[in-house]
C-alpha positions in Angstrom: 0.1 0.1 0.0 2.3 2.8 1.1 6.2 2.6 1.1 8.1 2.1 4.4 9.8 5.5 3.9 6.4 7.3 4.0 5.4 5.3 7.0 8.6 6.3 8.8 8.0 9.9 7.9 4.5 10.0 9.2 5.6 8.2 12.4 8.1 10.9 13.4 5.7 13.4 14.9 3.6 11.1 16.9 5.7 11.0 19.8 5.6 14.8 20.2 1.8 14.8 19.8 1.3 12.1 22.4 3.6 14.0 24.8 1.7 17.2 24.3 -1.6 15.5 24.9 -0.3 13.8 28.1 0.9 17.3 29.4 -2.5 18.9 28.6 -4.3 16.0 30.2 -2.3 16.6 33.5 -2.8 20.4 33.5 -5.6 21.7 35.7 -7.9 24.4 34.6 -8.9 25.5 31.1 -7.0 23.5 28.5 -7.8 25.8 25.7 -5.7 28.7 27.3 -2.5 26.8 27.9 -0.6 28.0 25.0 2.1 30.8 24.9 -0.2 33.4 23.1 -3.5 32.2 24.1 -3.8 34.5 27.1 -2.9 37.5 25.0 -5.2 36.6 22.2 -8.2 35.9 24.5 -7.9 39.4 25.9 -6.8 41.6 23.0 -9.5 40.5 20.5 -12.4 41.1 22.7 -11.1 44.3 23.8 -10.5 45.4 20.3 -13.9 44.5 19.2 -15.5 46.4 22.3 -13.4 49.4 21.4 -14.6 49.6 17.7 -18.1 48.7 18.7 -18.1 51.7 21.2 -16.6 54.1 18.7 -19.1 53.2 16.0 -22.1 53.6 18.6 -20.8 57.0 19.8 -20.5 58.2 16.2 -23.9 57.0 15.3 -25.4 58.7 18.3 -23.4 61.9 17.6 -24.8 61.9 14.0 -28.4 61.3 15.1 -28.2 64.2 17.7 -26.9 66.6 15.2 -29.1 65.3 12.4 -26.2 64.6 10.0 -26.7 62.3 7.0 -30.5 62.7 6.7 
């Protein structure tokens, strides 16, 4: 079916994957926030969306008060 060299190449990464899964299984708390950049991303993205939404809401309210773009 597949050549032995292909099987050997596919088999190289399994040890790292299994080791990573074991470490995550031992970890306590939320597993989805264990990466090096996950803490940063889980805070920056929601704050950025909130800031953009607030700016757009304030701009819309300002336009409604002044009657701009009627």
